[in-house]
SERO-4910 file (N, C-alpha, C, O; in steps of 0.05 Angstrom, whole numbers):
BEGIN
 pado doro    nc1    nc2    nc3   cac1   cac2   cac3    cc1    cc2    cc3    oc1    oc2    oc3
  Met    A     22    -23     -2     -2      1      2     18     25     -1     40     24     10
  Leu    A      8     48    -16     33     65    -28     18     83      3     -4     76     14
  Thr    A     36    107     14     34    123     32     27    151      9     37    156    -13
  Pro    A      9    163     20     11    201     11     31    204     -8     29    209    -32
  Ser    A     59    198     10     82    221     -7    106    198    -15    130    198    -15
  Ser    A     85    178    -22    115    148    -32    105    164    -68    120    173    -86
  Asp    A     77    163    -67     72    168   -101     77    203   -116     61    210   -134
  Arg    A     90    216   -110     99    240   -103    124    241   -118    142    227   -109
  Ala    A    130    260   -146    158    270   -146    175    280   -128    163    297   -116
  Pro    A    198    277   -119    216    288    -95    226    318   -101    243    326   -117
  Arg    A    206    334    -82    207    364    -86    234    384    -75    247    385    -54
  Thr    A    234    399   -103    270    411   -110    256    442   -115    235    450   -125
  Arg    A    274    453   -104    281    480    -96    274    498   -130    283    487   -150
  Pro    A    262    520   -132    268    531   -159    293    543   -170    301    565   -162
  Gly    A    300    533   -182    323    543   -192    353    513   -187    376    511   -196
  Arg    A    340    501   -175    367    474   -163    367    462   -173    345    451   -173
  Ser    A    384    452   -188    395    431   -205    391    393   -185    390    386   -161
  Thr    A    390    382   -202    365    348   -171    414    336   -178    425    314   -174
  Arg    A    424    357   -188    454    333   -188    464    348   -168    481    336   -155
  Gly    A    458    382   -156    468    388   -138    499    404   -145    508    407   -168
  Val    A    509    410   -126    529    442   -133    561    414   -135    581    414   -150
  Ala    A    556    403   -121    575    382   -120    582    361   -147    605    355   -154
  Gly    A    558    352   -162    553    335   -184    577    348   -206    592    366   -198
  Pro    A    581    333   -239    586    337   -249    583    379   -262    599    384   -279
  Ala    A    573    392   -258    573    420   -257    590    429   -244    607    445   -252
  Gly    A    588    420   -225    611    433   -210    638    436   -216    650    457   -221
  Thr    A    652    401   -215    673    396   -208    681    388   -244    696    370   -250
  Ala    A    668    407   -265    683    401   -300    705    414   -294    726    402   -298
  Gly    A    705    446   -281    740    454   -288    761    452   -274    782    465   -276
  Arg    A    750    422   -250    771    420   -233    800    404   -251    821    416   -250
  Pro    A    798    385   -261    815    380   -276    837    396   -290    861    394   -289
  Leu    A    819    416   -305    832    431   -318    859    464   -294    882    471   -295
  Leu    A    838    469   -280    853    484   -267    884    468   -245    904    481   -239
  Ala    A    879    442   -239    901    427   -236    918    418   -261    939    405   -260
  Leu    A    910    426   -277    934    428   -302    944    453   -308    966    459   -317
  Val    A    930    465   -303    946    497   -302    962    505   -277    979    523   -278
  Leu    A    956    488   -251    971    498   -233    986    492   -228   1000    502   -210
  Gly    A    994    469   -244   1022    437   -243   1038    451   -267   1062    454   -262
  Ala    A   1029    461   -293   1040    478   -310   1059    501   -302   1080    507   -312
  Ala    A   1041    515   -276   1056    539   -271   1084    533   -248   1107    542   -247
  Ala    A   1072    517   -233   1079    498   -223   1119    495   -221   1135    502   -204
  Leu    A   1121    481   -251   1139    478   -267   1150    487   -272   1172    492   -263
  Leu    A   1135    497   -296   1145    534   -307   1168    537   -277   1190    526   -272
  Gly    A   1157    551   -265   1171    564   -232   1201    549   -227   1223    557   -220
  Ala    A   1187    523   -237   1211    501   -220   1240    499   -247   1263    493   -241
  Phe    A   1232    507   -275   1241    503   -284   1254    533   -289   1275    532   -301
  Val    A   1249    547   -286   1269    577   -276   1291    577   -251   1315    580   -250
  Leu    A   1275    573   -236   1281    575   -207   1302    551   -199   1323    561   -191
  Ala    A   1302    529   -198   1303    498   -192   1333    488   -201   1348    477   -185
  Pro    A   1341    491   -225   1370    473   -233   1375    488   -225   1377    480   -202
  Ser    A   1383    516   -224   1417    526   -216   1422    516   -176   1444    513   -165
  Arg    A   1400    515   -166   1406    510   -144   1404    477   -138   1424    466   -131
  Leu    A   1390    468   -140   1384    438   -142   1419    427   -154   1429    410   -140
  Ala    A   1430    434   -171   1449    432   -187   1481    431   -171   1501    418   -176
  Ala    A   1474    455   -148   1496    467   -145   1508    440   -117   1490    439   -100
  Gly    A   1521    429   -112   1536    413    -84   1543    429    -65   1536    452    -71
  Asp    A   1558    425    -36   1573    438    -18   1589    458    -31   1584    482    -31
  Ala    A   1608    447    -42   1629    465    -57   1621    479    -88   1641    485   -102
  Asp    A   1596    486    -99   1586    492   -123   1575    520   -116   1566    530   -137
  Gly    A   1572    539    -91   1542    558    -86   1558    586   -105   1543    605   -110
  Asp    A   1583    587   -115   1594    600   -120   1585    595   -165   1593    605   -186
  Leu    A   1570    580   -160   1565    577   -190   1540    579   -201   1535    577   -225
  Val    A   1519    584   -178   1498    594   -178   1506    612   -195   1517    609   -216
  Thr    A   1501    626   -188   1500    660   -205   1519    652   -233   1539    638   -232
  Asn    A   1505    667   -262   1513    673   -279   1540    685   -289   1553    681   -310
  Gln    A   1544    700   -270   1568    722   -268   1594    700   -261   1613    692   -274
  Gln    A   1586    696   -235   1610    675   -222   1613    652   -237   1636    641   -237
  Arg    A   1586    637   -259   1595    627   -268   1613    627   -286   1630    609   -285
  Val    A   1614    649   -311   1616    649   -332   1650    663   -318   1664    674   -335
  Thr    A   1657    663   -297   1691    675   -288   1689    634   -292   1693    619   -312
  Ala    A   1683    630   -273   1700    600   -266   1700    595   -282   1721    606   -288
  Val    A   1690    583   -308   1700    573   -336   1704    586   -348   1700    572   -368
  Arg    A   1712    614   -359   1741    613   -372   1768    613   -359   1789    608   -371
  Gly    A   1764    622   -328   1788    612   -312   1788    589   -314   1812    586   -320
  Gly    A   1780    567   -314   1783    539   -326   1795    526   -351   1811    508   -356
  Phe    A   1778    545   -365   1795    545   -391   1814    552   -399   1827    543   -418
  Val    A   1818    570   -384   1857    575   -386   1869    564   -367   1893    564   -373
  Glu    A   1864    554   -346   1876    528   -337   1869    493   -347   1868    471   -337
  Tyr    A   1868    499   -361   1866    470   -377   1883    471   -408   1891    451   -420
  Trp    A   1884    488   -413   1888    499   -450   1929    499   -446   1948    494   -460
  Arg    A   1924    510   -416   1966    522   -401   1971    493   -405   1988    482   -420
  Ser    A   1947    477   -384   1966    444   -379   1991    425   -398   2014    417   -396
  Gly    A   1966    425   -421   1966    406   -442   1951    375   -449   1947    357   -465
  Asp    A   1946    389   -419   1934    350   -426   1902    333   -426   1882    342   -417
  Arg    A   1904    316   -434   1881    318   -447   1853    310   -429   1831    308   -441
  Arg    A   1852    306   -400   1838    302   -375   1843    342   -367   1861    359   -364
  Leu    A   1818    340   -368   1802    367   -354   1814    374   -329   1814    356   -312
  Ser    A   1829    403   -320   1833    406   -298   1805    410   -291   1782    410   -299
  Pro    A   1831    414   -258   1806    402   -229   1788    432   -235   1763    432   -239
  His    A   1799    451   -234   1766    480   -232   1756    477   -254   1738    494   -253
  Leu    A   1754    463   -282   1749    460   -297   1729    431   -293   1707    431   -305
  Thr    A   1736    413   -281   1720    393   -291   1699    386   -269   1682    369   -266
  Arg    A   1713    415   -251   1682    424   -221   1662    441   -242   1640    447   -235
  Val    A   1669    446   -261   1648    478   -272   1630    453   -290   1607    444   -285
  Val    A   1646    448   -307   1630    419   -330   1623    400   -306   1600    409   -306
  Asp    A   1622    377   -281   1603    371   -276   1574    390   -265   1550    390   -270
  Tyr    A   1590    407   -247   1562    421   -249   1539    432   -264   1516    438   -258
  Trp    A   1552    435   -287   1531    445   -308   1524    419   -331   1513    424   -352
  Tyr    A   1533    390   -323   1515    371   -327   1497    370   -312   1476    376   -324
  Arg    A   1494    364   -284   1485    371   -261   1461    388   -271   1441    374   -267
  Phe    A   1454    411   -281   1448    429   -288   1434    419   -315   1410    426   -318
  His    A   1440    410   -327   1420    397   -348   1412    391   -344   1392    406   -346
  Leu    A   1405    370   -334   1401    348   -325   1373    346   -302   1349    340   -304
  Val    A   1388    354   -284   1355    373   -266   1344    382   -301   1335    364   -315
  Lys    A   1346    407   -310   1331    435   -322   1314    401   -345   1290    403   -351
  Gly    A   1328    381   -353   1317    369   -379   1289    350   -368   1275    335   -382
  Leu    A   1288    355   -342   1276    318   -325   1252    338   -327   1232    330   -339
  Val    A   1252    367   -313   1231    390   -309   1215    394   -332   1191    392   -333
  Ser    A   1235    401   -355   1235    403   -386   1207    382   -396   1184    391   -398
  Ala    A   1211    359   -400   1205    341   -392   1176    338   -383   1156    334   -398
  Leu    A   1177    341   -359   1154    332   -345   1128    357   -350   1104    352   -349
  Leu    A   1145    394   -359   1125    411   -367   1114    409   -385   1092    420   -387
  Leu    A   1129    389   -414   1123    384   -439   1097    360   -435   1079    356   -451
  Thr    A   1101    344   -406   1074    331   -407   1052    335   -404   1031    327   -414
  Val    A   1061    349   -387   1031    371   -367   1025    389   -395   1000    390   -398
  Leu    A   1034    398   -408   1022    417   -424   1012    409   -444    996    425   -454
  Val    A   1019    376   -462   1007    362   -477    967    363   -472    947    372   -483
  Ile    A    982    343   -438    951    340   -431    941    360   -430    922    354   -444
  Leu    A    937    386   -425    927    407   -413    916    418   -445    898    435   -447
  Thr    A    928    405   -468    924    429   -503    908    401   -506    886    408   -497
  Ile    A    905    384   -510    885    362   -510    854    372   -499    834    378   -513
  Ala    A    858    371   -467    834    384   -452    818    404   -460    794    406   -458
  Leu    A    839    427   -473    831    452   -472    809    448   -505    786    454   -504
  Trp    A    813    444   -514    808    427   -540    789    411   -546    783    402   -568
  Lys    A    779    407   -524    764    383   -527    743    402   -508    720    399   -516
  Arg    A    745    418   -491    734    428   -479    724    447   -500    702    443   -511
  Ser    A    736    466   -504    726    481   -531    709    474   -543    691    490   -544
  Leu    A    705    447   -557    694    447   -582    658    432   -561    637    425   -571
  Asn    A    666    433   -536    639    423   -522    626    438   -506    609    432   -489
  Thr    A    640    466   -515    626    495   -501    605    512   -512    614    527   -529
  Arg    A    576    515   -509    557    533   -538    572    564   -527    580    576   -547
  Gly    A    577    576   -504    572    603   -507    601    611   -531    623    600   -532
  Ala    A    591    632   -547    618    647   -548    646    653   -544    668    649   -555
  Pro    A    633    670   -516    657    678   -504    661    656   -487    673    645   -506
  Arg    A    662    648   -478    673    628   -460    690    602   -485    705    584   -477
  Arg    A    686    604   -500    701    583   -530    723    593   -539    742    580   -547
  Ala    A    719    621   -537    739    639   -552    770    636   -531    794    630   -536
  Gly    A    751    644   -496    775    640   -482    790    612   -482    812    609   -471
  Leu    A    777    594   -494    780    561   -485    803    557   -512    825    546   -508
  Val    A    799    565   -533    815    560   -551    835    581   -548    856    573   -558
  Ser    A    838    611   -537    861    619   -543    877    607   -521    902    609   -522
  Ala    A    867    594   -500    872    578   -480    900    552   -491    922    543   -485
  Gly    A    879    551   -509    891    516   -525    912    534   -548    933    523   -554
  Val    A    907    553   -555    927    566   -576    955    571   -552    971    552   -550
  Leu    A    959    592   -536    982    589   -515    992    570   -520   1012    566   -534
  Ser    A    970    548   -501    973    513   -492   1001    509   -506   1023    507   -495
  Thr    A    993    508   -535   1014    498   -556   1036    520   -556   1059    511   -556
  Thr    A   1036    533   -556   1051    549   -558   1084    548   -542   1108    549   -550
  Leu    A   1068    547   -516   1087    533   -490   1093    503   -501   1114    494   -509
  Ala    A   1070    493   -500   1095    465   -500   1112    459   -532   1127    439   -533
  Leu    A   1109    472   -550   1137    472   -565   1162    487   -550   1185    479   -554
  Val    A   1157    504   -536   1181    520   -526   1189    498   -513   1213    495   -514
  Ala    A   1170    473   -496   1183    455   -475   1201    439   -487   1224    435   -479
  Leu    A   1190    431   -509   1190    414   -523   1239    426   -529   1260    418   -519
  Ala    A   1232    446   -547   1255    450   -550   1285    451   -530   1309    448   -534
  Ala    A   1261    459   -500   1273    467   -479   1288    424   -476   1310    413   -478
  Thr    A   1265    417   -471   1282    389   -461   1297    370   -475   1308    351   -466
  Met    A   1294    384   -515   1325    372   -530   1341    378   -524   1357    361   -517
  Ala    A   1348    410   -522   1377    426   -506   1384    413   -489   1405    399   -490
  Asn    A   1360    415   -462   1378    407   -440   1391    369   -443   1412    361   -434
  Ile    A   1373    356   -456   1397    323   -471   1421    332   -478   1442    326   -466
  Gln    A   1420    353   -506   1441    350   -505   1461    370   -498   1483    374   -508
  Gly    A   1445    386   -475   1468    395   -453   1486    376   -428   1509    377   -418
  Ala    A   1471    366   -427   1482    343   -404   1485    318   -421   1472    299   -413
  Ala    A   1497    314   -443   1513    295   -454   1523    309   -470   1525    294   -490
  Ala    A   1532    331   -475   1564    337   -478   1566    373   -458   1561    392   -472
  Pro    A   1571    379   -428   1561    392   -418   1593    417   -429   1594    442   -426
  Phe    A   1605    409   -436   1634    423   -439   1622    425   -465   1605    407   -462
  Ser    A   1618    434   -490   1614    448   -517   1580    469   -496   1574    493   -498
  Ser    A   1572    456   -485   1547    469   -481   1556    496   -458   1540    513   -448
  Leu    A   1580    495   -453   1602    510   -441   1615    530   -457   1617    553   -450
  Leu    A   1623    521   -481   1631    543   -503   1623    573   -499   1637    591   -490
  Pro    A   1597    574   -509   1589    610   -512   1589    633   -489   1578    654   -486
  Met    A   1614    607   -470   1615    636   -452   1642    639   -442   1649    646   -420
  Leu    A   1657    631   -468   1682    630   -471   1695    658   -483   1710    672   -469
  Pro    A   1686    668   -516   1686    684   -534   1688    722   -523   1700    744   -526
  Ala    A   1669    711   -510   1658    746   -492   1685    757   -473   1688    782   -471
  Gly    A   1699    743   -462   1717    739   -444   1747    755   -463   1769    762   -455
  Arg    A   1742    755   -474   1767    759   -490   1792    784   -469   1815    782   -461
  Thr    A   1772    803   -466   1793    833   -457   1807    810   -435   1829    820   -428
  Asp    A   1805    787   -423   1824    781   -401   1847    769   -421   1845    750   -437
  Pro    A   1864    781   -418   1887    764   -436   1890    734   -439   1886    721   -459
  Ala    A   1899    726   -414   1903    704   -415   1878    683   -431   1880    662   -443
  Leu    A   1857    697   -425   1841    689   -443   1833    675   -467   1824    653   -473
  Ala    A   1841    703   -481   1844    712   -510   1862    703   -518   1859    697   -541
  Gly    A   1887    697   -508   1913    690   -514   1902    660   -522   1901    651   -545
  Ala    A   1893    643   -494   1887    616   -505   1864    613   -526   1868    596   -544
  Leu    A   1835    633   -526   1828    621   -550   1828    627   -571   1810    620   -587
  Asp    A   1861    651   -579   1876    652   -600   1884    635   -616   1876    631   -639
  Gln    A   1913    614   -595   1917    588   -609   1905    574   -611   1909    562   -632
  Ala    A   1885    564   -595   1861    544   -595   1854    552   -634   1853    538   -654
  Ala    A   1850    577   -630   1831    579   -666   1852    580   -690   1843    577   -713
  His    A   1881    586   -686   1906    580   -700   1911    556   -707   1926    548   -724
  Gln    A   1893    542   -688   1908    505   -695   1889    492   -701   1892    468   -707
  Leu    A   1852    508   -702   1836    498   -722   1840    506   -749   1832    490   -766
  Ala    A   1851    531   -757   1854    541   -771   1872    518   -798   1866    511   -821
  Asp    A   1897    513   -775   1914    504   -788   1917    465   -800   1931    451   -814
  Thr    A   1893    462   -783   1887    427   -793   1881    425   -820   1875    403   -828
  Arg    A   1881    447   -838   1867    438   -865   1896    425   -883   1898    407   -900
  Thr    A   1915    442   -869   1948    431   -874   1961    412   -859   1986    411   -857
  Gly    A   1940    394   -847   1951    375   -828   1971    385   -818   1994    377   -821
  Thr    A   1962    409   -802   1972    406   -779   1978    391   -745   1962    373   -747
  Pro    A   1984    389   -729   1978    374   -704   1961    391   -684   1965    414   -676
  Thr    A   1946    378   -680   1941    396   -647   1934    381   -634   1927    358   -637
  Thr    A   1935    401   -610   1945    392   -575   1921    378   -556   1901    390   -563
  Pro    A   1915    360   -537   1908    350   -536   1884    366   -528   1861    360   -533
  Pro    A   1891    382   -517   1863    400   -503   1856    407   -531   1838    390   -533
  Leu    A   1856    417   -550   1832    412   -572   1825    394   -584   1805    397   -597
  Asp    A   1842    362   -586   1821    345   -595   1809    336   -578   1795    318   -588
  Val    A   1804    339   -547   1785    325   -527   1767    356   -532   1744    351   -527
  Met    A   1770    380   -538   1741    399   -545   1734    386   -570   1713    373   -567
  Thr    A   1746    385   -601   1734    373   -621   1722    348   -612   1700    346   -624
  Ala    A   1724    337   -602   1710    312   -604   1680    312   -584   1659    301   -589
  Asp    A   1687    328   -563   1665    336   -544   1641    349   -567   1617    345   -568
  Phe    A   1657    366   -586   1634    385   -604   1625    362   -612   1604    351   -603
  Ala    A   1635    355   -623   1627    333   -646   1604    311   -633   1585    304   -648
  Leu    A   1607    301   -604   1586    300   -591   1559    304   -586   1540    288   -583
  Tyr    A   1562    338   -586   1545    362   -574   1521    355   -601   1497    349   -598
  His    A   1533    357   -622   1519    354   -652   1510    338   -658   1490    344   -672
  Val    A   1516    302   -654   1514    275   -659   1486    279   -632   1462    277   -636
  Val    A   1496    284   -613   1467    282   -592   1441    290   -609   1421    277   -614
  Met    A   1450    324   -617   1426    335   -624   1419    329   -647   1400    343   -652
  Ala    A   1423    312   -671   1422    303   -691   1392    274   -675   1368    268   -680
  Val    A   1408    266   -661   1393    234   -650   1377    245   -635   1359    228   -635
  Val    A   1367    266   -617   1347    267   -605   1325    282   -633   1302    273   -636
  Ala    A   1333    297   -646   1322    306   -663   1304    292   -684   1282    299   -693
  Ala    A   1324    265   -692   1314    243   -712   1294    235   -696   1273    241   -707
  Ala    A   1291    220   -666   1276    215   -650   1244    228   -650   1224    214   -644
  Val    A   1242    253   -656   1231    286   -647   1204    263   -673   1184    250   -668
  Ala    A   1230    272   -710   1220    275   -717   1191    246   -736   1171    245   -750
  Val    A   1209    230   -721   1191    202   -720   1166    200   -702   1144    191   -709
  Val    A   1173    211   -674   1135    219   -660   1120    235   -679   1099    229   -691
  Leu    A   1135    258   -681   1112    278   -694   1102    264   -723   1080    270   -732
  Leu    A   1114    250   -732   1111    241   -766   1082    224   -756   1059    230   -762
  Ala    A   1091    199   -738   1068    183   -730   1043    204   -714   1020    195   -713
  Val    A   1049    225   -705   1023    242   -691   1010    249   -717    986    243   -718
  Ser    A   1021    260   -738   1009    275   -758    990    262   -780    971    272   -791
  Val    A   1002    229   -784    995    216   -794    967    201   -776    947    198   -790
  Leu    A    967    197   -759    931    188   -737    925    206   -739    910    204   -758
  Leu    A    923    236   -731    901    262   -742    899    262   -755    876    270   -759
  Trp    A    918    253   -785    902    257   -805    882    237   -816    860    242   -826
  Arg    A    893    213   -812    867    200   -814    846    190   -792    831    170   -793
  Arg    A    849    209   -774    822    218   -757    805    235   -768    812    257   -777
  Asn    A    761    220   -771    755    238   -795    730    248   -772    709    237   -777
  Pro    A    729    264   -754    704    267   -731    672    279   -748    671    289   -771
  Ala    A    657    275   -736    637    277   -744    640    306   -755    642    316   -777
  Asp    A    640    320   -709    638    351   -717    656    368   -741    677    360   -750
  Gln    A    646    387   -747    670    406   -775    690    422   -755    709    432   -766
  Ala    A    687    426   -726    692    444   -710    724    422   -705    747    426   -713
  Ala    A    713    403   -692    733    380   -686    756    378   -705    781    382   -703
  Lys    A    734    371   -730    760    358   -758    772    391   -757    795    390   -747
  Arg    A    766    412   -762    786    427   -764    811    434   -751    832    441   -761
  Val    A    803    430   -723    828    423   -714    847    406   -709    871    410   -702
  Thr    A    828    376   -716    853    360   -707    879    360   -743    902    354   -743
  Arg    A    859    370   -773    869    370   -786    890    400   -781    911    397   -793
  Ala    A    889    421   -770    910    439   -759    932    431   -748    954    438   -756
  Tyr    A    927    410   -724    947    403   -708    966    380   -731    990    376   -734
  Ala    A    941    367   -745    965    346   -765    981    363   -777   1005    361   -781
  Ala    A    965    381   -783    986    402   -810   1008    411   -789   1029    404   -799
  Leu    A   1010    418   -776   1038    430   -750   1048    411   -740   1067    421   -727
  Ala    A   1049    387   -736   1056    363   -740   1077    355   -755   1098    346   -746
  Ala    A   1072    358   -788   1084    355   -808   1106    369   -815   1127    361   -825
  Val    A   1097    404   -805   1122    419   -815   1137    419   -781   1160    428   -776
  Leu    A   1119    406   -761   1150    406   -741   1165    384   -759   1184    392   -772
  Thr    A   1158    358   -761   1176    338   -770   1194    348   -789   1215    336   -783
  Val    A   1199    364   -808   1213    376   -824   1231    391   -814   1255    390   -819
  Ala    A   1213    411   -794   1244    420   -784   1261    403   -774   1284    409   -771
  Ser    A   1252    383   -769   1269    364   -746   1293    346   -756   1314    338   -747
  Leu    A   1273    342   -788   1302    333   -809   1323    359   -812   1347    359   -809
  Val    A   1309    376   -816   1328    400   -820   1353    404   -799   1377    408   -804
  Leu    A   1342    401   -779   1353    407   -750   1375    371   -758   1399    370   -755
  Val    A   1364    358   -764   1385    326   -755   1412    329   -784   1436    322   -783
  Ala    A   1395    344   -809   1414    337   -822   1445    366   -816   1469    364   -821
  Ala    A   1432    387   -806   1454    404   -799   1476    402   -781   1498    413   -778
  Asn    A   1454    375   -762   1472    378   -730   1489    345   -745   1505    337   -727
  Val    A   1491    327   -768   1500    307   -775   1521    316   -791   1542    303   -793
  Ser    A   1517    342   -808   1544    350   -821   1558    367   -816   1576    373   -831
  Val    A   1549    383   -785   1564    405   -763   1593    376   -752   1617    380   -753
  Ala    A   1579    347   -742   1591    331   -726   1612    318   -747   1635    310   -740
  Ala    A   1598    318   -781   1617    296   -787   1637    320   -788   1649    312   -768
  His    A   1649    341   -793   1663    369   -799   1662    381   -783   1653    403   -789
  Pro    A   1670    380   -753   1670    399   -729   1692    423   -726   1684    441   -712
  Gly    A   1712    423   -734   1736    433   -736   1719    458   -750   1696    452   -745
  Pro    A   1718    476   -761   1705    504   -770   1684    515   -749   1682    536   -737
  Ala    A   1667    489   -749   1641    506   -732   1652    508   -707   1648    529   -695
  Leu    A   1669    488   -693   1688    499   -665   1694    518   -664   1692    531   -643
  Leu    A   1709    535   -695   1732    553   -693   1707    570   -698   1717    591   -690
  Arg    A   1681    578   -705   1666    601   -708   1656    597   -671   1656    617   -657
  Ala    A   1651    578   -664   1637    584   -629   1663    590   -615   1662    601   -593
  Leu    A   1687    583   -625   1711    606   -611   1715    632   -614   1727    647   -598
  Gln    A   1705    637   -638   1707    661   -648   1688    681   -646   1689    704   -654
  Gly    A   1659    666   -627   1642    680   -618   1623    690   -630   1612    711   -625
  Gly    A   1613    665   -660   1597    671   -687   1588    638   -675   1603    626   -660
  Leu    A   1555    626   -685   1541    604   -689   1555    581   -699   1543    560   -703
***
């Protein structure tokens, strides 16, 4: 037997959903907010954390850029004058620090890239399911910004893998600007003359042999990394192009990202070719680097 209240629908207050505030409508934005906050935290860590995490108890002077540059230049002069293949103690300390610096920064960059890719996908999916024009425009703008930041994070990840694999060569750009120091200017001039004379078969000193080999490795690493990135981007481009969403807006977004991935694939292959060329003949490029060129 039914009671008087059991055959009636449950009462709800006017303007209130039966799902409640804690339902899907109230929680839909939380994953996006978590991704945004995670990306912001990793971006801050990318800027602030590597120099401090890479420094050991005896490396506090290497945290600031000016002191690090001074240490690099002094260590290089010491190494060049030694005439030995083994790095001098002062240069070894800086190179070890620079390896840890790039390792930390590379890990943070990779994490940031992962979060930004997930965030970008989430933003575009959300924009396609949003009806209001202003809200949708905001999500689209956020998606474009997230995509741009993801590309920057990808480049940073690649560069830091390269720097961690060959930290000595990664330090070379700090040398040419110090030519006002007579000792450093003399060491760089001697290295440049030896590199210029290699075309005639003139023997080079052990420090320059080490520098040349490390510089070649520096570019081999980037060639390998860029080749791996090209393979991944090509696969992404093909997969996205084969997708055929029924919704026209979703189709346009998918095709746009497929085209972007294809363009980046070509750019990565160009980067592979350039670095393979330098790795095969590192002398001229190393000479330009020591003289302050690209």
